[in-house]
C-alpha distance (Angstrom), angle and dihedral (degrees) to the residues before:
residue distance angle dihedral
M1 . . .
D2 3.76 . .
T3 3.85 106.6 .
S4 3.78 96.4 177.1
P5 3.85 114.6 125.4
A6 3.80 119.3 -91.0
A7 3.84 89.5 -135.7
L8 3.75 134.5 27.5
L9 3.81 129.2 -155.1
V10 3.80 108.2 -126.3
R11 3.79 127.5 -163.9
Q12 3.76 132.4 -177.5
P13 3.90 119.2 -165.6
I14 3.94 122.4 -122.0
V15 3.74 113.7 -157.5
D16 3.74 135.5 178.5
L17 3.81 123.4 -121.4
R18 3.83 92.5 -80.3
A19 3.82 87.8 55.5
D20 3.81 92.1 -111.4
L21 3.77 114.8 146.5
I22 3.76 120.8 -100.1
G23 3.81 98.6 171.1
Y24 3.77 144.7 -67.4
R25 3.75 134.0 -87.3
L26 3.83 106.8 -128.7
S27 3.72 129.3 -155.8
C28 3.91 140.3 142.9
Q29 3.70 126.1 -113.8
A30 3.76 135.3 -168.0
G31 3.78 113.7 -95.4
A32 3.83 127.9 -142.4
Q33 3.80 91.1 -71.7
G34 3.77 93.9 57.9
E35 3.92 92.1 -165.0
P36 3.82 119.2 -178.0
S37 3.72 90.6 -115.6
C38 3.77 90.4 58.1
K39 3.83 90.4 50.8
A40 3.71 88.5 51.9
A41 3.77 89.7 52.6
M42 3.76 88.5 52.4
L43 3.81 91.8 53.1
T44 3.78 92.9 48.7
G45 3.83 85.5 53.2
L46 3.74 109.1 -173.0
S47 3.92 95.0 37.6
G48 3.75 90.2 57.6
L49 3.72 92.4 46.1
S50 3.82 89.9 48.6
D51 3.82 90.3 54.1
L52 3.76 89.4 54.7
L53 3.80 93.9 45.5
A54 3.79 88.3 55.4
D55 3.78 87.5 75.9
F56 3.86 92.5 55.1
D57 3.70 141.7 53.2
P58 3.83 94.8 -117.6
V59 3.93 91.6 -153.2
Q60 3.77 89.6 54.9
M61 3.77 95.0 44.5
L62 3.77 93.2 50.8
A63 3.84 94.7 40.5
G64 3.87 87.9 -128.2
N65 3.76 92.5 -58.7
K66 3.80 121.1 130.9
A67 3.82 122.4 -87.1
F68 3.74 118.3 -135.4
V69 3.78 107.7 -154.1
A70 3.78 126.7 -177.0
L71 3.92 113.1 -130.0
D72 3.66 124.2 -155.0
A73 3.78 123.9 -154.4
E74 3.70 92.7 -95.3
A75 3.69 96.7 54.0
L76 3.72 91.6 43.6
R77 3.74 90.0 63.9
D78 3.86 96.6 37.3
A79 3.86 109.4 42.1
S80 3.80 93.8 -179.5
T81 3.79 90.1 108.6
L82 3.79 89.6 59.8
V83 3.81 94.2 68.8
L84 3.87 93.2 104.5
L85 3.71 93.8 55.2
N86 3.80 127.7 83.3
P87 3.76 108.3 -127.5
A88 3.77 92.5 -146.9
R89 3.78 91.3 57.6
T90 3.83 99.3 37.2
V91 3.74 130.7 88.7
L92 3.90 113.7 -166.3
C93 3.73 109.9 -146.5
L94 3.75 118.4 -148.9
S95 3.82 121.6 -164.0
A96 3.79 119.8 -137.3
N97 3.81 90.7 -102.5
V98 3.77 93.9 50.5
A99 3.76 92.4 44.3
Q100 3.82 90.9 53.1
A101 3.78 93.4 60.7
S102 3.82 114.0 117.9
D103 3.89 93.5 -118.4
A104 3.83 97.0 35.2
L105 3.71 97.3 101.2
D106 3.81 94.8 48.8
C107 3.88 90.3 46.8
A108 3.84 88.9 50.1
R109 3.69 94.3 49.8
R110 3.80 90.2 54.9
L111 3.80 91.7 51.7
A112 3.79 90.5 45.2
S113 3.83 91.1 51.9
I114 3.79 89.1 61.4
G115 3.85 93.8 50.0
F116 3.73 108.6 -90.2
G117 3.73 119.4 136.7
I118 3.71 117.4 -128.1
Q119 3.83 127.0 -143.7
I120 3.82 123.9 -166.5
D121 3.79 129.8 -176.6
A122 3.74 121.0 -110.3
H123 3.81 127.6 -137.1
P124 3.77 132.5 172.6
A125 3.85 91.8 -128.2
R126 3.80 93.9 49.9
Q127 3.91 130.6 74.2
I128 3.81 119.2 -146.3
A129 3.79 97.4 -167.2
D130 3.74 92.0 121.6
W131 3.72 91.2 53.4
R132 3.87 98.0 50.0
S133 3.79 93.5 96.0
V134 3.89 93.8 48.0
A135 3.88 109.2 31.0
T136 3.85 116.5 84.2
H137 3.77 96.2 177.4
V138 3.92 134.2 33.2
R139 3.83 122.3 -157.6
I140 3.81 117.8 -143.1
D141 3.82 108.4 -164.1
L142 3.74 107.1 -153.1
Q143 3.66 90.7 -165.7
V144 3.76 93.9 60.6
I145 3.75 104.2 33.1
D146 3.83 119.1 73.4
D147 3.81 114.3 -117.3
A148 3.78 91.4 -129.7
L149 3.82 90.2 62.7
L150 3.76 98.7 47.3
D151 3.76 100.0 86.1
A152 3.82 92.2 56.5
L153 3.73 93.6 40.6
V154 3.80 94.0 51.9
D155 3.82 91.5 45.9
R156 3.75 90.3 54.4
L157 3.87 94.1 46.4
R158 3.76 89.4 50.6
E159 3.75 89.8 67.9
G160 3.75 87.1 77.7
P161 3.92 131.5 57.8
Q162 3.85 94.3 -112.9
I163 3.82 121.6 128.5
L164 3.79 107.8 -119.3
L165 3.69 117.5 -139.6
A166 3.87 126.0 -172.0
D167 3.77 117.5 -146.2
S168 3.77 130.0 -166.0
V169 3.84 93.4 36.8
D170 3.79 90.0 166.8
T171 3.82 102.9 145.4
P172 3.86 133.8 49.6
E173 3.76 88.1 -119.0
R174 3.90 91.4 57.9
R175 3.89 90.0 48.3
M176 3.76 90.3 52.1
R177 3.79 88.9 48.3
C178 3.80 89.8 55.1
A179 3.78 89.8 51.4
E180 3.81 90.7 50.6
L181 3.82 91.0 51.4
R182 3.84 92.5 43.5
L183 3.79 93.1 -130.4
D184 3.75 116.1 -175.6
G185 3.71 99.2 -127.9
L186 3.76 144.6 0.1
S187 3.82 143.3 -161.7
G188 3.76 135.0 -173.8
S189 3.81 141.6 90.4
Q190 3.91 91.7 -55.4
V191 3.89 88.1 57.2
G192 3.76 104.4 44.5
E193 3.71 140.7 -37.2
I194 3.84 124.1 -95.4
Q195 3.78 109.2 -99.2
R196 3.83 128.1 -150.8
T197 3.75 131.9 -164.3
G198 3.70 114.9 -92.3
R199 3.81 92.8 9.4
I200 3.74 102.0 86.5
R201 3.82 120.4 111.6
L202 3.80 109.4 -165.0
A203 3.73 108.6 -120.6
V204 3.84 121.5 -150.5
N205 3.68 137.2 -136.8
H206 3.85 104.6 -106.1
A207 3.85 90.9 -158.0
T208 3.79 88.1 61.8
V209 3.70 94.6 46.7
R210 3.77 91.0 50.8
E211 3.78 90.0 47.9
A212 3.86 91.0 53.3
L213 3.82 90.3 48.5
S214 3.85 89.7 52.8
Q215 3.78 90.2 51.3
L216 3.71 92.8 49.6
A217 3.78 91.6 52.5
A218 3.75 90.3 50.5
G219 3.88 90.3 49.9
A220 3.80 98.7 -110.7
T221 3.82 119.5 -177.0
A222 3.84 122.0 -106.8
E223 3.80 90.0 -108.4
A224 3.79 91.2 54.5
L225 3.85 90.8 49.0
A226 3.76 90.3 46.7
A227 3.86 90.3 56.3
T228 3.87 88.3 54.4
F229 3.84 92.0 45.4
R230 3.88 89.3 54.7
A231 3.79 88.1 65.3
D232 3.84 88.3 70.2
V233 3.81 116.3 42.1
A234 3.80 90.6 -172.3
L235 3.82 89.4 57.9
C236 3.85 89.8 53.0
W237 3.78 90.5 50.6
R238 3.76 93.6 47.4
L239 3.79 91.3 48.6
L240 3.90 93.4 52.4
R241 3.81 88.5 45.5
Y242 3.78 89.2 51.0
I243 3.77 90.9 52.7
A244 3.79 92.6 46.6
S245 3.79 91.7 52.4
S246 3.82 93.2 50.2
N247 3.77 129.1 77.3
F248 3.68 97.1 -112.3
G249 3.72 91.4 54.9
M250 3.76 89.5 61.3
L251 3.78 92.2 55.1
V252 3.76 103.7 40.7
P253 3.90 126.2 49.6
I254 3.73 115.1 -135.3
D255 3.87 115.1 -118.8
S256 3.80 99.5 -178.5
L257 3.77 145.8 -20.7
P258 3.89 94.1 -88.0
H259 3.90 86.5 49.7
A260 3.69 91.5 54.6
I261 3.79 90.5 49.3
D262 3.83 91.4 52.4
L263 3.71 89.5 44.1
V264 3.86 93.3 60.0
G265 3.86 92.0 43.5
Q266 3.77 130.2 -140.5
R267 3.88 96.8 -83.2
R268 3.73 97.3 48.8
L269 3.80 93.2 39.0
T270 3.78 90.5 53.3
R271 3.90 91.8 50.6
W272 3.83 91.2 47.6
L273 3.80 94.4 49.7
E274 3.81 91.4 48.1
L275 3.84 87.5 53.1
L276 3.72 90.7 49.4
L277 3.82 91.1 51.8
G278 3.78 92.2 51.9
C279 3.76 101.3 38.7
V280 3.81 109.7 30.0
E281 3.77 119.6 71.5
Q282 3.81 123.1 -118.4
A283 3.83 109.2 -97.6
P284 3.88 113.5 -98.3
A285 3.82 122.3 -125.7
P286 3.74 96.6 -94.5
A287 3.88 90.7 49.8
E288 3.79 92.4 47.8
R289 3.80 87.6 52.4
L290 3.89 90.5 55.3
N291 3.73 89.8 45.9
R292 3.80 91.1 53.0
S293 3.84 88.0 49.6
A294 3.74 90.8 52.4
M295 3.83 92.1 48.5
M296 3.85 90.4 52.6
R297 3.75 92.1 47.9
G298 3.84 89.1 50.8
R299 3.79 89.8 51.8
L300 3.77 91.3 49.6
I301 3.88 93.5 54.2
E302 3.85 88.2 46.4
L303 3.81 89.7 55.9
L304 3.76 92.3 46.9
G305 3.79 93.0 51.2
I306 3.76 103.8 32.1
D307 3.77 94.7 101.0
Y308 3.72 95.6 46.1
F309 3.74 107.8 42.6
E310 3.79 134.4 55.1
G311 3.78 140.2 -178.3
D312 3.78 116.5 8.7
D313 3.72 91.4 -8.1
L314 3.76 91.8 59.8
D315 3.86 90.2 47.5
N316 3.90 90.4 50.7
L317 3.77 94.8 54.4
F318 3.79 88.7 84.3
L319 3.68 93.2 52.1
V320 3.78 90.6 49.7
G321 3.75 91.7 57.1
A322 3.71 98.2 36.9
F323 3.83 96.0 48.9
S324 3.75 91.5 48.5
M325 3.83 82.5 79.6
L326 3.72 94.9 57.0
P327 3.84 95.9 101.1
A328 3.89 88.2 59.9
M329 3.88 92.7 44.3
L330 3.85 95.8 46.3
M331 3.90 99.6 26.0
Q332 3.73 88.2 -129.7
P333 3.91 135.8 118.9
M334 3.90 109.2 -93.9
T335 3.83 92.0 -110.9
V336 3.73 90.4 56.9
A337 3.87 93.6 41.6
I338 3.82 94.5 56.9
A339 3.85 98.2 35.2
P340 3.82 95.2 93.2
I341 3.78 97.0 47.0
S342 3.80 136.1 79.4
L343 3.77 108.4 -121.8
P344 3.78 129.9 -167.0
D345 3.87 115.4 -109.3
G346 3.78 112.7 -73.9
L347 3.72 99.1 16.3
A348 3.78 97.3 97.4
D349 3.78 94.2 51.7
A350 3.85 88.7 50.6
L351 3.72 94.2 49.1
T352 3.75 100.3 43.4
T353 3.82 104.4 34.3
R354 3.88 105.6 11.3
T355 3.88 88.9 -120.0
G356 3.80 133.7 118.8
R357 3.74 125.7 56.0
F358 3.77 94.5 -50.3
G359 3.90 98.4 41.8
A360 3.72 100.7 85.8
L361 3.78 91.5 52.5
L362 3.86 89.6 62.7
D363 3.73 89.5 53.1
L364 3.75 92.5 49.8
A365 3.84 90.4 47.5
D366 3.85 88.4 51.6
A367 3.81 89.2 53.2
L368 3.82 95.5 47.2
E369 3.80 93.6 47.5
S370 3.78 92.9 49.6
G371 3.91 93.1 44.7
A372 3.88 93.0 -118.9
D373 3.81 96.1 157.3
D374 3.82 96.8 176.9
Q375 3.72 89.9 53.2
V376 3.79 91.6 45.0
D377 3.86 90.5 54.0
L378 3.75 92.2 48.3
L379 3.83 98.7 46.6
S380 3.88 93.4 40.9
S381 3.73 89.3 53.8
E382 3.80 94.2 49.0
L383 3.91 86.3 50.6
S384 3.76 92.6 45.7
L385 3.88 90.3 -132.7
S386 3.80 115.7 179.6
G387 3.65 122.2 -119.5
P388 3.83 97.5 -110.3
C389 3.85 90.9 48.3
L390 3.81 90.0 51.5
D391 3.86 91.6 47.0
R392 3.82 92.6 52.6
A393 3.80 89.7 48.6
R394 3.83 90.6 48.1
H395 3.79 90.5 53.1
Q396 3.74 92.2 51.3
A397 3.83 91.7 47.6
A398 3.74 89.8 51.7
S399 3.80 88.6 50.5
I400 3.84 88.2 56.0
R401 3.83 92.9 50.1
V402 3.80 90.3 50.0
E403 3.79 90.0 51.6
G404 3.87 89.2 52.8
V405 3.79 92.5 -116.3
L406 3.80 123.1 138.9
V407 3.82 94.2 -6.5
């Protein structure tokens, strides 16, 4: 019996010219079953996507980046299907046909007034003057627009404040053209592959793996190796999954990352890392960006708890923060993302329900990263955080916002 899902959540990264993430284009796609009901969900667009998002925390799955969601004419007029999306982090994408409907502009104004971004399509033969006060983004489809017309089109579009996004960046030449035109963002196969729920294999940073192998050859301690592992959150997740799938992982609970490394042992860990280096691909740029976000989140949680935890709990603060990004890295709900791994005591409760001794720290991290000062004051008071500790955490959160992560 085929148990594969009838529909899959699909995302495609949008990055700027430095390859920093701007957001993801989201859609739904028929799964292996290809049932008529799934096809109907695809045709209704946002309703099918909303059904899939009900299984996720959209903020976690997007790592705080913006969602770009195609809106059909029906959804434009009835926004009830948008209830799961945060307006401040969602850009509604209107095709040329939808935008040309007689009531489209008024409907878009209503949605923009509650905080949604609005994206429209550019075309050399169409003016967007009426949309300048509403649209926040303009999509330039390089597959549709003749290259000879691009310079004049972009010059005209730059008269307004809209963010210009190139789509169908599928060749190196098109990517270079985007750089020449200094466009604000781009998406396509040259930028990042399309990702589907349940079908992401976490790639690793080969440089980190090689560094760990060098340390092992030199007889490094578990603590030193753990510090190297923390540079690649995917590597930490793979190690804990490896332990969970091995016999010794069933017998011995994991206390911390250094304990996990000791448990595997030098010989077996060396063989496992060599296998990863040969069989697992190097992480692409969007995955590296998410990994960096996870590392920064892990460091933020460490700063929040450094004065109040010790021993293994102190070591596990990083894992709590870093693994809170797993839904974005794996495109899976948190419960599914952590199911195959061995976690130290207390981490699962914090990650899934924000309870236990670590849970409140994740709530405070969310408040710090989003700049919710009232919530920060309330939570820090409940946790009795010292002024210096909170100041260090605020500085780290500010660095995250500057980097364009989790904003």
